[in-house]
C-alpha positions as CSV (number, residue, x, y, z in Angstrom):
1,M,114.0,68.1,109.3
2,R,112.7,71.6,107.3
3,L,109.1,71.7,107.7
4,P,107.1,72.9,104.5
5,S,106.0,76.6,104.4
6,L,102.9,76.5,106.2
7,K,102.0,79.3,102.6
8,F,102.5,76.1,100.0
9,L,100.3,74.0,102.8
10,K,97.8,76.3,102.3
11,T,97.6,76.5,98.7
12,F,98.2,72.7,98.6
13,Q,95.2,72.2,100.5
14,V,93.1,74.4,98.6
15,A,94.1,73.2,94.9
16,A,93.7,69.5,96.8
17,K,89.8,70.0,97.7
18,L,89.2,72.7,94.9
19,K,91.0,69.6,92.2
20,S,92.2,72.4,90.3
21,F,95.4,75.1,90.3
22,K,93.2,77.8,88.2
23,A,90.5,77.3,91.0
24,A,93.1,77.8,93.7
25,A,94.9,80.7,92.5
26,E,91.7,82.5,91.8
27,E,90.4,82.0,95.8
28,L,94.1,82.7,96.9
29,F,94.1,86.0,94.5
30,I,97.8,84.5,92.9
31,T,98.6,83.2,89.7
32,P,97.9,79.8,88.8
33,S,101.7,79.4,87.5
34,A,102.2,80.6,91.1
35,V,100.2,78.2,92.7
36,S,101.8,75.4,89.8
37,H,105.5,76.5,91.4
38,Q,104.6,76.2,95.3
39,I,102.9,72.7,94.7
40,K,106.3,71.6,92.9
41,A,108.5,73.0,95.8
42,L,105.9,71.2,98.1
43,E,106.1,68.1,96.4
44,E,110.2,68.5,95.8
45,Q,111.0,68.7,99.9
46,L,108.7,66.3,100.7
47,G,109.9,63.7,98.3
48,V,106.7,62.0,97.4
49,A,104.5,63.7,94.4
50,L,101.3,64.7,96.3
51,F,98.8,65.2,92.7
52,E,98.4,63.3,89.3
53,R,98.4,65.5,86.7
54,G,96.6,65.0,83.6
55,V,96.2,67.2,80.4
56,R,93.1,68.2,81.4
57,T,92.7,66.8,85.2
58,L,93.7,67.0,87.9
59,S,94.1,64.2,91.5
60,L,95.0,63.5,94.6
61,T,98.1,60.7,95.3
62,D,97.5,58.2,97.8
63,A,99.7,60.2,99.7
64,G,98.2,63.1,98.5
65,A,95.5,62.0,100.3
66,H,96.8,61.0,103.7
67,Y,98.4,64.6,103.6
68,L,95.3,66.9,102.9
69,E,93.5,65.2,105.7
70,H,96.5,65.8,108.1
71,I,96.9,69.2,106.8
72,D,92.8,69.8,107.7
73,D,93.6,69.1,111.5
74,I,96.0,70.9,111.2
75,F,94.4,74.1,109.8
76,A,91.6,73.1,112.1
77,K,93.7,73.8,115.5
78,L,95.6,76.8,113.8
79,E,91.9,78.4,113.1
80,S,90.4,77.9,116.5
81,V,93.5,78.2,118.7
82,T,94.2,81.5,117.1
83,E,90.7,82.0,117.6
84,Q,91.1,81.7,121.3
85,L,93.9,83.7,121.6
86,Q,92.0,87.0,120.2
87,Q,89.4,86.9,121.9
88,R,91.0,85.7,125.2
89,Y,94.2,88.1,124.6
90,G,93.7,90.7,121.7
91,R,92.9,94.2,121.2
92,T,90.6,95.3,119.1
93,I,92.4,98.4,116.6
94,I,90.2,100.8,115.0
95,R,91.5,103.4,112.4
96,L,89.4,106.6,112.1
97,N,90.9,109.3,109.4
98,V,90.2,112.5,110.8
99,P,91.3,116.6,110.0
100,P,94.0,117.6,112.0
101,F,92.3,121.2,113.4
102,F,89.5,118.8,114.0
103,A,91.0,116.2,116.2
104,N,92.9,118.9,117.6
105,E,89.6,121.1,118.6
106,L,87.5,118.8,118.9
107,L,88.6,114.9,119.0
108,L,91.7,115.4,121.0
109,P,91.0,116.9,124.0
110,R,88.3,115.3,125.0
111,L,89.2,111.1,123.5
112,A,91.0,110.1,126.8
113,T,86.8,109.7,128.4
114,F,86.2,107.0,125.4
115,S,89.5,105.8,126.0
116,Q,88.9,105.2,129.8
117,S,85.6,103.3,129.3
118,R,86.6,100.8,126.1
119,E,91.0,100.6,127.3
120,E,90.5,97.4,125.4
121,T,89.9,98.8,121.7
122,D,92.7,100.8,120.3
123,I,92.5,103.4,118.5
124,R,95.0,104.8,115.5
125,I,93.8,108.4,114.4
126,E,95.7,109.1,110.6
127,T,95.4,112.7,110.5
128,T,97.2,112.8,107.3
129,F,94.9,114.8,104.8
130,A,94.5,118.5,106.0
131,T,90.6,118.1,104.0
132,P,89.5,114.3,103.3
133,K,86.2,115.0,100.7
134,A,85.8,110.9,100.3
135,H,86.7,107.5,102.9
136,P,89.8,106.1,102.5
137,S,90.3,102.9,102.4
138,D,91.7,102.1,105.2
139,A,90.0,103.4,107.9
140,D,87.2,101.9,109.7
141,L,85.8,105.8,110.1
142,S,86.1,109.0,108.7
143,I,85.3,112.3,109.5
144,V,85.5,114.4,106.2
145,V,83.8,117.7,105.0
146,G,81.5,118.0,102.3
147,A,78.4,118.4,101.2
148,G,78.1,114.9,99.4
149,P,77.1,112.2,98.1
150,W,77.9,109.7,100.3
151,E,77.6,106.3,97.9
152,G,77.6,103.6,100.1
153,L,78.0,104.4,102.7
154,T,76.9,104.9,106.2
155,V,76.7,108.8,107.2
156,H,76.4,110.7,110.2
157,E,75.8,114.6,109.6
158,L,77.9,116.2,112.4
159,F,77.9,120.2,112.4
160,A,77.6,121.9,109.9
161,Q,80.1,124.0,108.3
162,S,80.5,128.3,108.9
163,F,83.1,130.7,109.5
164,I,82.5,133.9,112.2
165,A,85.5,136.8,112.1
166,A,87.9,136.6,114.9
167,C,90.7,137.9,116.5
168,S,92.9,138.2,120.1
169,P,91.6,140.3,122.7
170,G,95.0,142.1,122.6
171,F,94.7,142.7,118.1
172,L,91.4,144.1,118.4
173,A,92.2,146.4,122.2
174,E,94.6,147.9,119.5
175,N,92.5,148.0,116.2
176,P,89.2,149.5,116.8
177,I,86.5,147.2,115.3
178,R,82.9,148.2,115.7
179,H,81.2,148.5,112.4
180,Y,82.2,145.5,109.3
181,A,83.8,149.0,107.6
182,D,86.3,148.4,110.5
183,L,87.8,145.9,108.7
184,N,89.4,148.5,105.9
185,G,92.6,149.1,106.3
186,K,94.0,145.9,108.9
187,T,95.7,142.8,108.6
188,L,93.3,140.0,107.1
189,L,94.1,136.3,107.4
190,L,93.1,133.6,104.7
191,H,93.5,129.7,104.4
192,E,94.4,128.8,100.8
193,E,92.4,126.4,100.6
194,R,89.7,128.8,101.3
195,R,91.2,132.1,99.0
196,D,87.4,133.3,98.3
197,A,86.2,134.0,101.9
198,W,86.3,137.1,102.8
199,E,84.4,138.3,99.5
200,R,81.9,135.9,100.5
201,W,81.8,136.6,103.9
202,A,81.0,140.2,102.9
203,Q,79.2,139.5,100.2
204,G,76.5,136.5,102.9
205,L,75.8,140.3,104.2
206,G,75.2,142.3,101.2
207,I,78.5,145.2,101.9
208,E,81.3,146.6,100.2
209,P,84.4,144.0,100.0
210,I,86.8,145.2,102.8
211,K,90.0,145.9,102.2
212,P,92.8,145.1,104.1
213,N,96.4,147.1,104.2
214,R,97.4,143.6,104.1
215,L,96.5,139.2,103.4
216,V,98.7,136.7,104.8
217,R,97.7,133.6,103.7
218,L,98.9,129.7,104.9
219,D,98.4,126.6,104.3
220,T,96.8,125.5,107.1
221,M,93.8,126.0,109.3
222,S,95.4,125.9,112.3
223,A,97.7,127.6,111.6
224,V,95.1,130.7,111.0
225,V,93.5,129.9,114.2
226,L,97.2,130.4,116.0
227,A,98.0,133.6,113.8
228,A,94.9,135.0,115.4
229,E,95.5,134.6,118.7
230,Q,98.6,135.5,118.7
231,G,98.1,138.9,116.8
232,V,98.8,139.1,113.4
233,G,95.0,140.2,112.4
234,V,91.7,139.0,111.7
235,A,90.5,135.4,110.5
236,L,87.6,133.8,109.4
237,V,88.1,130.7,111.7
238,P,85.7,127.6,111.6
239,S,82.9,128.7,114.7
240,R,82.1,125.5,116.9
241,L,86.2,123.9,116.3
242,C,87.3,127.2,117.8
243,A,83.8,126.6,120.6
244,D,86.4,125.9,123.6
245,R,89.0,129.1,122.2
246,F,86.2,131.8,121.9
247,A,85.1,130.3,126.5
248,E,88.8,130.5,127.4
249,G,89.1,133.8,126.0
250,G,91.8,133.4,123.4
251,L,89.5,134.9,120.3
252,V,87.0,136.9,120.0
253,K,83.8,136.9,118.1
254,L,83.7,140.0,116.4
255,F,80.3,140.2,114.7
256,D,77.2,138.0,115.3
257,A,77.7,137.2,111.1
258,E,78.3,133.6,109.9
259,L,80.1,132.3,106.4
260,T,77.9,129.8,105.9
261,T,79.6,126.7,103.3
262,H,76.4,125.0,102.2
263,E,79.5,122.2,103.7
264,S,79.5,119.7,107.3
265,Y,81.5,117.9,108.6
266,V,80.0,113.4,108.9
267,L,80.8,110.8,109.9
268,L,81.5,108.4,107.9
269,Q,82.0,104.6,107.5
270,R,81.4,101.1,105.9
271,P,78.2,99.4,106.1
272,E,79.0,96.3,106.2
273,D,81.1,97.0,109.6
274,T,77.6,98.4,111.6
275,G,77.9,94.9,114.0
276,R,81.1,96.8,114.9
277,E,80.2,96.8,118.6
278,E,83.0,98.2,119.5
279,L,83.5,100.1,116.3
280,Q,79.7,101.5,117.3
281,E,80.5,102.2,120.2
282,L,83.6,105.2,119.1
283,V,80.5,106.6,116.9
284,R,77.9,106.3,119.4
285,W,80.5,109.3,121.5
286,I,81.9,111.1,118.8
287,L,78.2,111.8,118.2
288,D,77.5,112.9,121.5
289,V,81.4,114.6,121.6
290,S,80.2,116.7,118.4
291,R,76.5,117.1,118.9
292,S,76.9,118.4,122.0
293,P,75.5,122.5,123.9
294,V,78.3,124.6,123.4
295,S,78.0,127.6,125.3
296,R,77.3,131.0,123.3
297,A,80.9,132.7,123.5
298,P,79.5,136.6,124.3
299,T,80.1,137.9,121.1
300,S,82.7,141.6,121.0
301,R,80.3,144.3,119.3
302,V,77.5,143.8,117.5
303,P,77.4,146.7,114.6
304,A,75.5,149.3,114.4
C-alpha cells in the first residue's frame, strides 16, 4: 500500500483543526486552492471523504475525525523523535558572513582556537561580498564595514577602520622614502572602491596631493596588499587587519599618519538570536580576537 504524502497529511491536520481551508493556507503559507487540491488528492488516495463541505461551513466526517486523532499522535511522536535525534546526534550550524580580507587576515588564521573549544558546532563562512553594508537575511552573524545606523539589530563594534601607507622592504630599499614628498614619482596602489583614498590622506595631513608616476588600481584589498608585498608600489592598507603582515616583516609602515574613515567593523546579529549559546560563544570569540592588543610594528621612518 502506498502511504499518503506527509505534506498532504500535515495539510489535513491543520485544516481539520482550524476547520477552514483559508486559515490553513495562511498558516502553511500556501494558497487556499492548494489546500483544497491536496485534501482532494488525499481523499482520492484513501477512498474516503474526510470533510463535509457546506456553502460557508467545513466539518469533519466520522472518518476524518477518527483519522485526525491518529494523525495528531503520529505527528507528536515524529516531532518528539526528531527533537531527540537532533539533541543526541545533530550538529549546530552557524552561518557567518564576513568580508574576504577580514576573513583572510584576522579570522581564518585564528579560527582553530574556536573550533577546538566548540567541536560540535559547524560554521559556514560566506565571503561573497567584498564590503557588505547590511546584515544578509540568510546569515546568523555578519561582519560589515560602515557607520550605521543598524536598526533592528544587535551591534558589537570591533574596531575603527583606518589606513596607513606601506610597502615592501625591497621596494623601500630601492626607493628611499623619508618624507611625504618622496612619494611623488612613485607607483601608488589603489583600491577601486576607495579611489580618493590618497587625496583624502594628503588632505588630512595638510600637504599637497601626491603626484605618482603611475597608479595601479585593483578590485580587492587582498590584491592591493599582495601587490604591495610583491614590491609593485606603495599602498594604503587597513592598519588593524595588516598587523600580522607588519609584525612578520612582509610590509613596512612608512609613516605614523593614518587615514581615518569614520567607519568601523561591526558584528551584527538579530536580537532574537541572543539566546543561542553556541552563537554567543562565537560572538565572544570574535570580540576577543578583534579587540586583542596588537604589537606595534616599528615605523620605517618618521618624516622630518
